[in-house]
Structure formats: structure tokens, C-alpha cells
Residue frames as qw, qx, qy, qz and C-alpha x, y, z in Angstrom:
[[0.479, -0.572, -0.122, -0.654, 12.87, 1.59, 30.77],
 [0.129, -0.423, 0.733, -0.517, 13.23, 0.98, 34.50],
 [0.692, -0.020, 0.501, -0.520, 10.09, -1.19, 34.75],
 [0.609, 0.396, -0.545, -0.418, 10.84, -3.31, 31.63],
 [0.153, 0.233, -0.948, 0.157, 11.89, -6.32, 33.72],
 [0.366, 0.176, 0.716, -0.568, 8.31, -6.58, 34.98],
 [0.580, 0.321, -0.284, -0.693, 6.75, -6.90, 31.51],
 [0.926, 0.045, 0.285, -0.243, 5.17, -10.23, 30.53],
 [0.808, 0.532, -0.237, 0.091, 7.70, -10.80, 27.75],
 [0.119, 0.691, -0.612, 0.367, 10.67, -10.09, 30.02],
 [0.622, -0.345, 0.580, -0.397, 9.44, -12.48, 32.71],
 [0.942, 0.230, 0.186, -0.156, 8.67, -15.20, 30.16],
 [0.648, 0.666, -0.337, 0.153, 11.91, -14.74, 28.22],
 [0.166, -0.663, 0.648, -0.337, 13.96, -14.92, 31.40],
 [0.803, -0.151, 0.515, -0.260, 12.45, -18.31, 32.18],
 [0.883, 0.468, 0.013, -0.022, 13.15, -19.55, 28.63],
 [0.367, 0.749, -0.491, 0.252, 16.80, -18.42, 28.80],
 [0.421, -0.530, 0.646, -0.352, 17.30, -19.91, 32.24],
 [0.919, 0.073, 0.339, -0.189, 15.89, -23.23, 30.99],
 [0.746, 0.624, -0.209, 0.102, 18.31, -23.17, 28.04],
 [0.205, 0.693, -0.571, 0.390, 21.29, -22.46, 30.30],
 [0.738, -0.232, -0.619, 0.137, 20.21, -24.81, 33.07],
 [0.196, 0.176, -0.444, 0.857, 20.40, -21.97, 35.58],
 [0.002, -0.531, -0.685, 0.498, 17.97, -20.64, 38.13],
 [0.188, 0.687, 0.531, 0.458, 15.25, -18.43, 36.70],
 [0.249, -0.872, -0.159, 0.389, 16.66, -15.15, 38.01],
 [0.424, 0.891, -0.111, 0.119, 18.41, -12.34, 36.20],
 [0.295, -0.790, 0.536, -0.036, 21.39, -12.67, 38.52],
 [0.773, -0.144, 0.613, 0.079, 21.77, -16.39, 37.80],
 [0.729, 0.611, 0.264, 0.156, 21.59, -15.87, 34.04],
 [0.170, 0.941, -0.269, 0.112, 24.12, -13.03, 34.17],
 [0.512, -0.603, 0.612, 0.014, 26.47, -15.21, 36.22],
 [0.837, 0.186, 0.499, 0.128, 26.16, -18.03, 33.68],
 [0.558, 0.814, 0.047, 0.154, 27.03, -15.60, 30.89],
 [0.106, -0.887, 0.443, -0.077, 30.10, -14.29, 32.74],
 [0.676, -0.391, 0.625, 0.017, 31.30, -17.79, 33.58],
 [0.788, 0.258, 0.536, 0.157, 30.94, -19.20, 30.06],
 [0.232, -0.410, 0.390, 0.792, 31.91, -16.27, 27.84],
 [0.484, 0.521, -0.048, -0.702, 30.49, -14.89, 24.62],
 [0.321, 0.333, -0.794, -0.394, 31.75, -17.65, 22.28],
 [0.011, -0.087, -0.981, 0.173, 30.17, -20.40, 24.37],
 [0.325, 0.459, 0.578, -0.592, 26.81, -18.73, 24.89],
 [0.434, 0.497, -0.322, -0.679, 26.61, -17.82, 21.18],
 [0.233, 0.185, -0.926, -0.231, 27.25, -21.45, 20.29],
 [0.115, 0.259, 0.881, -0.378, 24.55, -22.57, 22.74],
 [0.365, 0.526, 0.298, -0.708, 21.97, -20.06, 21.51],
 [0.425, 0.478, -0.461, -0.615, 22.52, -20.48, 17.78],
 [0.133, 0.098, -0.980, -0.107, 22.61, -24.27, 18.01],
 [0.181, 0.371, 0.804, -0.428, 19.32, -24.30, 19.91],
 [0.369, 0.564, 0.080, -0.735, 17.79, -21.75, 17.52],
 [0.625, 0.209, 0.697, 0.281, 18.68, -23.91, 14.48],
 [0.303, 0.868, 0.018, -0.393, 19.25, -20.85, 12.29],
 [0.808, 0.193, 0.370, 0.415, 20.83, -21.44, 8.88],
 [0.393, 0.548, 0.200, 0.711, 21.20, -17.84, 7.74],
 [0.315, -0.676, -0.316, 0.587, 22.04, -14.59, 9.52],
 [0.315, 0.684, 0.260, 0.604, 21.35, -11.23, 7.92],
 [0.455, -0.439, -0.334, 0.699, 23.01, -8.40, 9.84],
 [0.079, 0.937, 0.245, 0.235, 21.62, -4.89, 9.92],
 [0.657, 0.008, -0.205, 0.725, 24.85, -2.95, 10.25],
 [0.103, -0.732, -0.062, -0.670, 23.13, 0.11, 11.64],
 [0.747, -0.656, -0.089, -0.064, 23.63, -1.35, 15.11],
 [0.201, 0.781, -0.517, 0.286, 26.98, -0.08, 16.33],
 [0.626, -0.503, 0.528, -0.278, 26.95, -2.47, 19.28],
 [0.962, 0.139, 0.234, -0.020, 27.36, -5.39, 16.86],
 [0.443, 0.825, -0.351, -0.013, 30.51, -4.04, 15.24],
 [0.237, -0.646, 0.719, -0.094, 32.97, -5.90, 17.45],
 [0.510, -0.001, 0.859, 0.032, 31.55, -9.24, 16.36],
 [0.429, 0.513, -0.176, -0.722, 30.93, -8.54, 12.72],
 [0.798, 0.342, -0.247, -0.431, 30.29, -10.58, 9.58],
 [0.545, 0.383, -0.744, 0.054, 33.17, -13.06, 9.61],
 [0.144, -0.252, 0.785, -0.548, 32.81, -13.82, 13.31],
 [0.702, 0.089, 0.306, -0.637, 29.19, -14.89, 12.83],
 [0.679, 0.349, -0.557, -0.327, 30.18, -17.52, 10.27],
 [0.063, 0.239, -0.917, 0.312, 31.03, -19.80, 13.19],
 [0.340, 0.171, 0.711, -0.591, 27.34, -20.08, 13.95],
 [0.660, 0.547, 0.363, -0.365, 25.52, -20.19, 10.60],
 [0.697, 0.170, 0.520, 0.463, 26.39, -21.39, 7.07],
 [0.296, 0.603, 0.340, 0.659, 25.31, -18.12, 5.45],
 [0.303, -0.684, -0.313, 0.585, 25.99, -14.70, 6.95],
 [0.397, 0.413, 0.351, 0.741, 25.62, -11.27, 5.38],
 [0.121, -0.228, -0.197, 0.946, 24.68, -7.60, 5.36],
 [0.100, 0.806, 0.551, 0.195, 21.60, -5.46, 5.12],
 [0.359, 0.122, -0.061, 0.923, 22.62, -1.83, 4.63],
 [0.091, -0.775, -0.530, 0.333, 20.74, 0.76, 6.70],
 [0.437, 0.612, 0.274, 0.600, 20.50, 3.72, 4.37],
 [0.204, -0.944, -0.060, -0.252, 20.05, 6.54, 6.89],
 [0.719, -0.606, 0.197, 0.276, 23.08, 5.33, 8.84],
 [0.709, 0.240, 0.281, 0.601, 25.19, 5.37, 5.68],
 [0.164, 0.827, 0.163, 0.513, 24.35, 9.03, 5.17],
 [0.480, -0.869, 0.062, -0.098, 25.16, 9.90, 8.81],
 [0.823, -0.323, 0.227, 0.409, 28.47, 8.05, 8.76],
 [0.576, 0.452, 0.234, 0.639, 29.59, 9.81, 5.59],
 [0.060, -0.889, -0.095, -0.444, 28.64, 13.17, 7.05],
 [0.659, -0.744, 0.111, 0.023, 30.37, 12.44, 10.36],
 [0.776, -0.323, 0.375, 0.391, 33.52, 10.79, 9.04],
 [0.201, 0.738, -0.365, -0.531, 33.86, 12.30, 5.57],
 [0.896, 0.420, -0.090, -0.111, 34.69, 10.52, 2.35],
 [0.896, -0.210, 0.142, 0.365, 37.85, 8.37, 2.14],
 [0.600, 0.387, 0.136, 0.687, 39.52, 10.83, -0.24],
 [0.285, -0.363, -0.287, 0.839, 38.78, 13.79, 2.03],
 [0.031, -0.284, -0.424, -0.860, 36.35, 15.41, -0.41],
 [0.341, 0.000, 0.343, -0.875, 33.17, 17.17, 0.66],
 [0.267, 0.301, 0.908, -0.122, 29.91, 15.29, 1.06],
 [0.360, 0.134, -0.258, -0.887, 27.21, 15.84, -1.54],
 [0.793, 0.121, 0.321, -0.503, 23.94, 14.09, -2.29],
 [0.758, 0.479, -0.411, -0.167, 25.73, 12.35, -5.15],
 [0.058, 0.493, -0.821, 0.282, 28.18, 10.93, -2.61],
 [0.623, -0.069, 0.615, -0.478, 25.41, 8.94, -0.99],
 [0.855, 0.410, 0.004, -0.319, 24.34, 7.46, -4.31],
 [0.486, 0.618, -0.616, 0.038, 27.93, 6.57, -5.18],
 [0.198, -0.379, 0.826, -0.367, 28.48, 4.76, -1.88],
 [0.744, 0.101, 0.485, -0.447, 25.26, 2.75, -2.14],
 [0.793, 0.529, -0.215, -0.213, 26.09, 1.73, -5.70],
 [0.213, 0.617, -0.742, 0.151, 29.60, 0.68, -4.62],
 [0.264, -0.214, 0.865, -0.368, 28.29, -1.76, -2.01],
 [0.746, 0.148, 0.030, -0.649, 25.15, -2.90, -3.85],
 [0.747, 0.298, -0.571, -0.164, 26.86, -6.02, -5.16],
 [0.305, 0.255, -0.806, 0.439, 27.98, -7.07, -1.67],
 [0.314, -0.028, 0.576, -0.754, 24.70, -6.94, 0.27],
 [0.065, 0.332, 0.936, 0.096, 21.35, -8.72, 0.39],
 [0.049, -0.766, -0.562, -0.309, 19.28, -5.58, 0.62],
 [0.072, 0.394, -0.195, 0.895, 18.68, -2.13, 2.06],
 [0.314, -0.583, -0.707, 0.247, 16.86, -1.13, 5.23],
 [0.003, -0.524, -0.049, -0.850, 15.12, 2.15, 5.97],
 [0.305, -0.475, -0.677, 0.472, 14.22, 3.46, 9.41],
 [0.010, 0.369, 0.209, 0.906, 12.58, 6.60, 8.01],
 [0.502, -0.645, -0.523, -0.244, 9.73, 5.96, 10.45],
 [0.610, -0.481, -0.329, 0.537, 12.08, 6.96, 13.28],
 [0.331, -0.068, 0.085, 0.937, 13.07, 10.22, 11.64],
 [0.233, 0.149, -0.076, -0.958, 10.11, 11.78, 9.86],
 [0.667, 0.261, 0.499, -0.487, 7.51, 9.05, 9.39],
 [0.504, 0.073, 0.801, 0.315, 6.48, 6.90, 6.44],
 [0.440, 0.806, 0.360, -0.165, 4.58, 9.47, 4.39],
 [0.523, -0.220, 0.405, 0.717, 7.34, 9.78, 1.81],
 [0.354, 0.784, 0.036, -0.509, 7.07, 12.69, -0.61],
 [0.767, 0.167, 0.510, 0.351, 7.71, 11.04, -3.97],
 [0.417, 0.829, 0.195, 0.317, 7.99, 14.46, -5.63],
 [0.459, -0.809, 0.123, 0.346, 10.82, 15.75, -3.43],
 [0.610, 0.764, -0.136, 0.161, 13.52, 17.41, -5.55],
 [0.764, 0.071, -0.239, 0.594, 17.28, 17.37, -5.32],
 [0.084, 0.552, -0.117, 0.821, 17.14, 21.10, -4.52],
 [0.664, -0.606, -0.081, -0.430, 14.79, 20.40, -1.61],
 [0.930, -0.243, -0.171, 0.216, 17.19, 17.77, -0.31],
 [0.561, 0.331, -0.195, 0.733, 20.24, 20.03, -0.70],
 [0.230, -0.635, 0.093, -0.732, 18.51, 22.70, 1.40],
 [0.849, -0.477, -0.087, -0.211, 17.69, 20.04, 3.98],
 [0.854, 0.052, -0.224, 0.466, 21.31, 18.87, 3.99],
 [0.241, 0.528, -0.200, 0.789, 22.48, 22.41, 4.64],
 [0.543, -0.618, 0.049, -0.566, 20.13, 22.68, 7.62],
 [0.948, -0.268, -0.158, 0.062, 21.32, 19.35, 9.03],
 [0.713, 0.224, -0.230, 0.624, 24.98, 20.33, 8.76],
 [0.001, 0.606, -0.143, 0.783, 24.27, 23.64, 10.48],
 [0.640, -0.538, 0.086, -0.542, 22.53, 22.08, 13.48],
 [0.955, -0.268, 0.053, -0.112, 23.56, 18.48, 14.21],
 [0.455, 0.575, -0.641, 0.227, 26.96, 17.18, 15.33],
 [0.268, -0.092, 0.858, 0.428, 27.28, 14.26, 15.36],
 [0.332, 0.073, -0.421, -0.841, 25.06, 14.34, 12.32],
 [0.356, 0.326, 0.834, -0.269, 21.44, 13.21, 12.56],
 [0.014, 0.095, 0.589, 0.803, 19.69, 13.37, 9.20],
 [0.072, 0.529, 0.754, -0.383, 16.47, 14.63, 10.78],
 [0.245, 0.408, -0.130, -0.870, 15.19, 16.64, 7.83],
 [0.709, 0.330, 0.562, -0.271, 12.20, 15.24, 6.02],
 [0.603, 0.739, -0.157, -0.254, 13.16, 16.39, 2.53],
 [0.090, 0.638, -0.764, -0.028, 16.63, 14.90, 2.96],
 [0.488, -0.093, 0.840, -0.220, 15.28, 11.63, 4.37],
 [0.730, 0.490, 0.356, -0.319, 12.70, 11.31, 1.61],
 [0.482, 0.760, -0.380, -0.212, 15.26, 12.01, -1.12],
 [0.087, -0.493, 0.864, -0.049, 17.75, 9.49, 0.29],
 [0.628, 0.114, 0.712, -0.293, 14.97, 6.90, 0.57],
 [0.715, 0.626, 0.139, -0.279, 13.94, 7.38, -3.07],
 [0.290, 0.734, -0.602, -0.122, 17.54, 7.30, -4.28],
 [0.339, -0.301, 0.881, -0.138, 17.99, 4.00, -2.47],
 [0.735, 0.348, 0.499, -0.299, 14.94, 2.61, -4.25],
 [0.578, 0.735, -0.265, -0.236, 16.55, 3.45, -7.60],
 [0.063, 0.570, -0.819, 0.029, 19.67, 1.51, -6.62],
 [0.535, -0.034, 0.790, -0.297, 17.62, -1.37, -5.24],
 [0.748, 0.528, 0.217, -0.337, 15.64, -1.53, -8.47],
 [0.448, 0.736, -0.482, -0.161, 18.77, -1.48, -10.61],
 [0.106, 0.438, -0.880, 0.150, 20.45, -4.27, -8.61],
 [0.712, -0.231, -0.557, -0.359, 17.27, -6.23, -7.86],
 [0.266, 0.070, -0.738, 0.616, 17.73, -5.81, -4.11],
 [0.363, -0.677, -0.627, -0.132, 14.87, -5.90, -1.59],
 [0.016, 0.472, -0.256, 0.843, 14.18, -3.04, 0.81],
 [0.395, -0.443, -0.743, 0.308, 13.30, -3.61, 4.45],
 [0.122, -0.565, -0.048, -0.815, 11.13, -0.88, 6.01],
 [0.129, -0.144, -0.755, 0.626, 10.67, -0.40, 9.73],
 [0.391, -0.434, -0.386, -0.714, 6.97, -0.15, 10.43],
 [0.693, -0.554, -0.436, -0.150, 4.88, -0.08, 13.59],
 [0.576, -0.816, 0.041, -0.013, 6.33, -0.09, 17.09],
 [0.686, 0.406, -0.331, 0.505, 9.92, 0.40, 18.18],
 [0.459, -0.149, -0.447, 0.753, 11.94, 2.39, 20.68],
 [0.087, -0.709, -0.456, 0.531, 10.72, 5.46, 22.53],
 [0.122, -0.414, 0.249, 0.867, 11.97, 7.79, 19.80],
 [0.054, 0.226, 0.772, 0.591, 9.46, 6.66, 17.18],
 [0.418, 0.159, 0.181, -0.876, 6.22, 8.55, 16.55],
 [0.328, 0.161, 0.931, 0.014, 3.83, 5.63, 16.19],
 [0.450, 0.668, 0.341, -0.485, 1.23, 7.83, 14.55],
 [0.394, 0.751, -0.351, -0.397, 3.53, 8.12, 11.52],
 [0.128, -0.394, 0.898, 0.146, 4.77, 4.51, 11.41],
 [0.722, 0.326, 0.508, -0.338, 1.51, 3.08, 10.04],
 [0.436, -0.080, 0.704, 0.556, 2.44, 1.32, 6.76],
 [0.364, 0.741, 0.563, 0.039, -0.62, 2.84, 5.06],
 [0.036, -0.894, 0.101, 0.436, 1.44, 6.03, 4.84],
 [0.398, -0.313, 0.674, 0.538, 3.56, 4.25, 2.21],
 [0.593, 0.594, 0.529, -0.125, 0.74, 4.51, -0.32],
 [0.314, 0.884, -0.164, -0.306, 2.40, 7.21, -2.42],
 [0.137, -0.558, 0.783, 0.238, 5.51, 5.02, -2.84],
 [0.482, 0.078, 0.872, -0.010, 3.58, 1.82, -3.48],
 [0.535, 0.681, 0.480, -0.141, 1.38, 3.42, -6.14],
 [0.117, 0.826, -0.344, -0.430, 4.22, 5.22, -7.92],
 [0.919, 0.392, 0.005, -0.048, 4.97, 3.35, -11.15],
 [0.295, 0.765, -0.542, 0.185, 8.66, 4.18, -10.81],
 [0.195, -0.445, 0.798, -0.356, 8.88, 1.80, -7.87],
 [0.875, 0.017, 0.011, -0.484, 6.47, -0.92, -9.00],
 [0.837, 0.283, -0.463, 0.075, 9.37, -3.31, -9.55],
 [0.009, -0.526, 0.658, -0.538, 10.88, -2.76, -6.10],
 [0.684, -0.299, -0.665, -0.037, 10.40, -5.42, -3.43],
 [0.205, -0.564, 0.361, -0.714, 9.48, -4.19, 0.04],
 [0.575, -0.294, -0.753, 0.127, 9.23, -6.10, 3.28],
 [0.355, -0.703, 0.054, -0.613, 7.35, -4.43, 6.14],
 [0.419, 0.189, -0.776, 0.431, 9.13, -5.34, 9.35],
 [0.028, -0.063, 0.674, -0.735, 7.93, -6.12, 12.90],
 [0.040, 0.496, 0.867, -0.020, 4.42, -7.30, 11.96],
 [0.012, -0.466, -0.205, -0.861, 3.81, -3.55, 11.59],
 [0.429, -0.559, -0.680, 0.201, 2.36, -3.94, 15.11],
 [0.400, 0.271, 0.766, -0.423, -0.14, -2.60, 16.08],
 [0.506, 0.524, -0.143, -0.670, -0.99, -2.07, 12.40],
 [0.369, -0.153, 0.897, 0.191, -0.85, -5.77, 11.47],
 [0.518, 0.556, 0.642, -0.099, -4.17, -5.76, 9.60],
 [0.291, 0.882, -0.096, -0.358, -3.14, -2.70, 7.61],
 [0.125, -0.564, 0.752, 0.318, 0.08, -4.48, 6.61],
 [0.482, 0.154, 0.862, 0.033, -1.89, -7.59, 5.65],
 [0.478, 0.766, 0.346, -0.257, -4.11, -5.50, 3.42],
 [0.150, 0.826, -0.393, -0.376, -1.14, -3.88, 1.68],
 [0.258, -0.333, 0.876, 0.236, 0.44, -7.28, 0.97],
 [0.507, 0.378, 0.770, -0.084, -2.85, -8.47, -0.49],
 [0.438, 0.839, 0.285, -0.153, -3.24, -5.59, -2.97],
 [0.190, 0.881, -0.407, -0.150, 0.37, -4.68, -3.84],
 [0.960, 0.199, -0.176, 0.085, 2.45, -7.36, -5.52],
 [0.491, 0.553, -0.435, 0.514, 5.69, -5.78, -4.29],
 [0.372, -0.605, 0.387, -0.588, 4.80, -5.86, -0.56],
 [0.708, -0.046, -0.693, 0.128, 5.95, -8.67, 1.77],
 [0.543, -0.723, 0.071, -0.421, 5.67, -9.05, 5.52],
 [0.513, 0.249, -0.704, 0.423, 8.03, -10.06, 8.37],
 [0.633, -0.662, -0.278, -0.290, 6.89, -11.00, 11.89],
 [0.633, 0.024, -0.446, 0.632, 10.19, -10.51, 13.74],
 [0.036, 0.252, -0.334, 0.907, 10.27, -8.35, 16.92],
 [0.672, -0.303, -0.062, -0.673, 6.55, -8.83, 17.60],
 [0.973, -0.207, -0.093, 0.030, 7.82, -12.31, 18.37],
 [0.480, -0.380, -0.767, 0.193, 9.10, -12.53, 21.12],
 [0.065, 0.222, -0.232, 0.945, 8.27, -8.97, 22.28],
 [0.548, -0.311, -0.122, -0.767, 4.53, -9.43, 22.89],
 [0.609, -0.171, 0.649, -0.423, 2.56, -11.68, 25.23],
 [0.288, 0.035, 0.929, 0.231, 1.73, -15.14, 23.88],
 [0.351, 0.680, 0.616, -0.188, -1.79, -13.99, 23.08],
 [0.153, 0.850, -0.105, -0.492, -0.40, -10.84, 21.44],
 [0.143, -0.430, 0.758, 0.469, 2.07, -12.76, 19.29],
 [0.312, 0.276, 0.898, 0.141, -0.55, -15.23, 18.08],
 [0.278, 0.793, 0.438, -0.319, -3.09, -12.45, 17.41],
 [0.050, 0.764, -0.308, -0.564, -0.58, -10.35, 15.47],
 [0.149, -0.225, 0.857, 0.439, 0.44, -13.23, 13.19],
 [0.307, 0.484, 0.819, -0.031, -3.18, -14.23, 12.66],
 [0.234, 0.844, 0.187, -0.445, -3.95, -10.67, 11.61],
 [0.078, -0.571, 0.584, 0.572, -1.01, -10.73, 9.19],
 [0.088, -0.030, 0.919, 0.384, -2.37, -13.76, 7.36],
 [0.407, 0.510, 0.576, -0.493, -6.01, -12.67, 7.35],
 [0.569, 0.768, 0.073, -0.286, -5.51, -11.22, 3.86],
 [0.058, 0.746, -0.611, -0.260, -1.82, -11.58, 2.96],
 [0.885, 0.268, -0.360, -0.124, -0.83, -14.54, 0.77],
 [0.844, -0.500, 0.173, 0.083, 1.11, -17.13, 2.77],
 [0.819, 0.205, 0.111, 0.525, 3.99, -16.97, 0.30],
 [0.229, 0.731, -0.028, 0.643, 4.54, -13.30, 1.22],
 [0.552, -0.769, 0.144, -0.288, 4.94, -13.64, 5.00],
 [0.744, 0.313, -0.498, 0.315, 8.30, -14.57, 6.54],
 [0.763, -0.592, -0.165, 0.202, 10.10, -15.35, 9.75],
 [0.437, 0.565, -0.402, 0.573, 13.02, -13.48, 11.24],
 [0.587, -0.397, -0.553, 0.438, 14.32, -13.37, 14.79],
 [0.012, -0.921, -0.016, -0.389, 15.02, -9.63, 14.74],
 [0.809, -0.450, -0.109, 0.362, 17.97, -10.71, 16.87],
 [0.332, 0.806, -0.196, 0.449, 20.76, -8.22, 17.64],
 [0.073, -0.735, 0.477, -0.476, 23.70, -7.76, 19.98],
 [0.480, -0.346, 0.713, -0.376, 22.75, -10.52, 22.43],
 [0.208, 0.125, -0.918, -0.313, 22.68, -14.14, 21.22],
 [0.180, 0.290, 0.843, -0.417, 19.68, -14.84, 23.42],
 [0.427, 0.480, 0.095, -0.760, 17.56, -12.61, 21.17],
 [0.412, 0.308, -0.712, -0.478, 18.18, -14.95, 18.22],
 [0.118, -0.057, -0.981, 0.140, 17.27, -17.99, 20.31],
 [0.242, 0.387, 0.616, -0.642, 14.11, -16.44, 21.74],
 [0.444, 0.440, -0.197, -0.756, 12.94, -15.20, 18.35],
 [0.397, 0.201, -0.832, -0.332, 13.36, -18.65, 16.81],
 [0.050, -0.123, -0.939, 0.319, 11.88, -20.58, 19.75],
 [0.300, 0.428, 0.495, -0.694, 8.78, -18.46, 20.17],
 [0.427, 0.383, -0.389, -0.721, 8.21, -18.21, 16.41],
 [0.286, 0.046, -0.937, -0.194, 8.01, -21.99, 16.14],
 [0.027, 0.318, 0.831, -0.455, 5.54, -22.14, 19.02],
 [0.314, 0.473, 0.186, -0.802, 3.42, -19.28, 17.69],
 [0.407, 0.311, -0.577, -0.636, 3.29, -20.51, 14.09],
 [0.158, -0.096, -0.983, 0.007, 2.32, -23.97, 15.30],
 [0.150, 0.439, 0.660, -0.591, -0.61, -22.44, 17.23],
 [0.337, 0.484, -0.109, -0.800, -1.65, -20.23, 14.32],
 [0.382, 0.233, -0.750, -0.487, -1.56, -23.04, 11.72],
 [0.045, -0.181, -0.959, 0.214, -3.20, -25.53, 14.09],
 [0.266, 0.485, 0.471, -0.687, -6.09, -23.11, 14.59],
 [0.373, 0.424, -0.392, -0.727, -6.30, -22.56, 10.83],
 [0.256, 0.042, -0.940, -0.223, -6.73, -26.32, 10.41],
 [0.042, 0.345, 0.825, -0.446, -9.35, -26.52, 13.18],
 [0.291, 0.527, 0.195, -0.774, -11.25, -23.61, 11.63],
 [0.702, 0.457, 0.544, 0.058, -11.19, -25.25, 8.21],
 [0.221, 0.896, -0.201, -0.330, -9.06, -22.60, 6.55],
 [0.253, 0.613, -0.735, -0.142, -6.22, -25.05, 5.85],
 [0.969, -0.049, -0.228, -0.086, -5.83, -28.77, 5.49],
 [0.733, -0.583, 0.261, 0.234, -3.00, -30.43, 7.42],
 [0.748, 0.179, 0.309, 0.560, -0.87, -30.87, 4.26],
 [0.224, 0.825, 0.157, 0.495, -1.44, -27.19, 3.39],
 [0.461, -0.879, 0.104, -0.070, -0.41, -26.15, 6.92],
 [0.826, -0.278, 0.274, 0.407, 2.79, -28.20, 6.60],
 [0.566, 0.462, 0.277, 0.624, 3.65, -26.45, 3.34],
 [0.088, -0.930, -0.109, -0.340, 2.76, -23.08, 4.85],
 [0.669, -0.705, 0.146, 0.187, 5.19, -23.70, 7.73],
 [0.750, 0.009, 0.308, 0.585, 7.99, -24.42, 5.25],
 [0.308, 0.720, 0.261, 0.564, 7.16, -21.23, 3.40],
 [0.320, -0.925, -0.064, -0.196, 6.95, -19.04, 6.50],
 [0.690, -0.652, 0.233, 0.212, 10.18, -20.31, 8.05],
 [0.575, -0.309, 0.525, 0.546, 12.43, -20.73, 5.02],
 [0.511, 0.370, 0.608, 0.482, 11.25, -20.73, 1.43],
 [0.134, 0.936, 0.316, 0.078, 9.70, -17.26, 1.39],
 [0.295, -0.879, 0.233, 0.293, 12.84, -15.59, 2.75],
 [0.612, -0.169, 0.594, 0.494, 15.14, -17.66, 0.51],
 [0.427, 0.588, 0.553, 0.408, 13.19, -16.48, -2.53],
 [0.032, -0.979, -0.202, 0.013, 12.77, -12.91, -1.35],
 [0.308, -0.848, 0.342, 0.263, 16.45, -12.33, -0.50],
 [0.773, 0.561, -0.295, -0.022, 17.72, -14.62, -3.29],
 [0.596, -0.673, 0.438, -0.011, 19.91, -16.36, -0.74],
 [0.881, 0.008, 0.411, 0.233, 21.17, -19.06, -3.05],
 [0.634, 0.620, 0.209, 0.412, 22.35, -16.59, -5.70],
 [0.094, -0.982, 0.107, -0.128, 24.05, -13.87, -3.60],
 [0.640, 0.451, -0.452, 0.427, 27.74, -13.45, -2.92],
 [0.088, 0.440, -0.523, 0.725, 27.59, -12.19, 0.64],
 [0.065, 0.021, -0.773, 0.631, 25.11, -12.19, 3.57],
 [0.458, -0.371, -0.417, -0.692, 21.36, -12.73, 5.19],
 [0.131, -0.149, 0.745, -0.636, 19.09, -13.19, 8.48],
 [0.564, -0.297, -0.616, -0.463, 16.25, -15.66, 9.00]]
């Protein structure tokens, strides 16, 4: 957006980046620093300052491909993959299967099973396509008809058919359940293309109450902003629901970030809320996410102590949970073979 540089978060983040680089607090000065020092140097600076021990890469971002998994190992001890399920379907449809055979719904399942042992989890951005009100009774026949419509209209392929999206989502849950993998779900705000009316996590009720998926582990991303209280409620009543406050930090104003996190923990157990930077493409996003998260969580836990909700020792333990232990347990970081992002 043309006016984005005038938002509170953009103005504040520019100052934080300039301070890190020791440059003047102007976009031109920061860009000149980046050009002069190169990507390797600025990545080293940002990741060192962020003090991140694990990076989980959502490989639905094409812009990240040129600096993929192995390259990131220079900056964190543990690096890995989260597989974006809708992107997998689109890539197969666009590029075809390796053996040249035709794509079928079974092809998607076969591919996800093949990589299940190499990833830390799945991610769905169904909210961007058709919203979060997943039809748990969608049939394979419904999805096949949806696939035919997609192939007849879209090129490059965009799986913008609700029956197809819902079926792929549910198939991914079956794989996740079989391999004990968590599922990230985009909720709340995002880019211009999302219909925020349909990204409220309360729309996930049919999935969360379906006994077939009671053993799945879901993490609702982005504080579900502006539906943070709704997300907090879901985490309090559904054992399989966890929360992540990335993107809201550092995207909102300071007041907005603090308010959103406070709303998350109004009902949600503290062992079900976790940090992530939501960093992508630019190393500065990892640094800003980590820096502002530390500042925000300090403010939130300090206020909880002042209000009498927590003792100081309890707040210290909560900080350890929010920043590390919850994600380590949720993603099973110590027991996986490949990759993750905190």
C-alpha cells in the first residue's frame, strides 16, 4: 500500500532497524546500509541480535526459495520446514507429478505422506481462499467436481474452490494425525486478499468438535487479531487448540500489541500460547518480531504481577513457557529430524 510507510508500526520499526545498523533513521539510509553490507552480513546482524535458536520456514513463500533450508543453518542451530498445504496442491497442478502422470486427489495425499517424516508440521491458509467454516462432511466427489472447475478456469492454478479446499484441509488433518504433526492455521488479519469476516477462528467449530480430529494439534496464528478474545476462548475450551502471537507483533502499535496479547491470555492457559517472529524474506522481520515480543511480554507479565494475577516467580516461568518451552513441546523440536521457527 502506498501509504504504508506512514503507519505507526512502519515509523517505529524503521527507527529500531536504524538503531541496530547504526545508520540514520531514514529509509534511504537503511537501504544504503543494506546495499553496502550485503545479505549475509545483515542476516548475521539481525539473527544475532534476535537471539533466535530455531527457525521454522513456511515454504509457501516463493521469495524465500533462493535462501532455503540449508542456507539458514548459518544463523540458527535448528532450521526446518512447515508445509503449506494449499501451495502443495497448486504446485502439483501447475508443474505436474514427477513421473508425468495426471493429478488426482489421491496425488495430494501421496505427496503429503511422502514428506510427513521430514517436516515439523502443516500450515493452512484456507482463510485466504474460502474462509474458515470448513465443511467436515465434504465428499471426495464434491472435491473432484471442484478440481474440474479449478482446472477449467485458473492458469496458473489457484485452488479457489471451497469444496476442494475443504477436502484438502481435512485430508491434511488425517496425515497430521497419523504422523503426530501439528497444524498451523492462518486466522485473523493478513493481506488485502483475505475476507476478514471469514477468518474469525470461531468458524473452526465444526472441525474442533468433530471427534475424528480430536487428537490433532492446532495453533491459531497471528493472535487471530482482531479476534484475539475469540481465540483465547477456543484455547480454553478445546484441548487441541494453541495460540501464536506472531505478526500482531510487530505489526500493531505498542498499545495494540500489548492489548492483543493480554486478550490472548485472558482465558487461554499460559502453556498454550507461544512466540514466533512471523519473519519472512527480510532478516529485519525476524529481528523486529523478537525484539518487540520481548518488550511486549515484559509489559504484559509486569502488569499481571501488579494486578495480582501472577507472582514474580510465576511470571518468570510464564516467560520461559511463552518464548521457548511451549513451542519446543508443541513442535517436538528435540525429537524431529528436520526443521522449525520460534
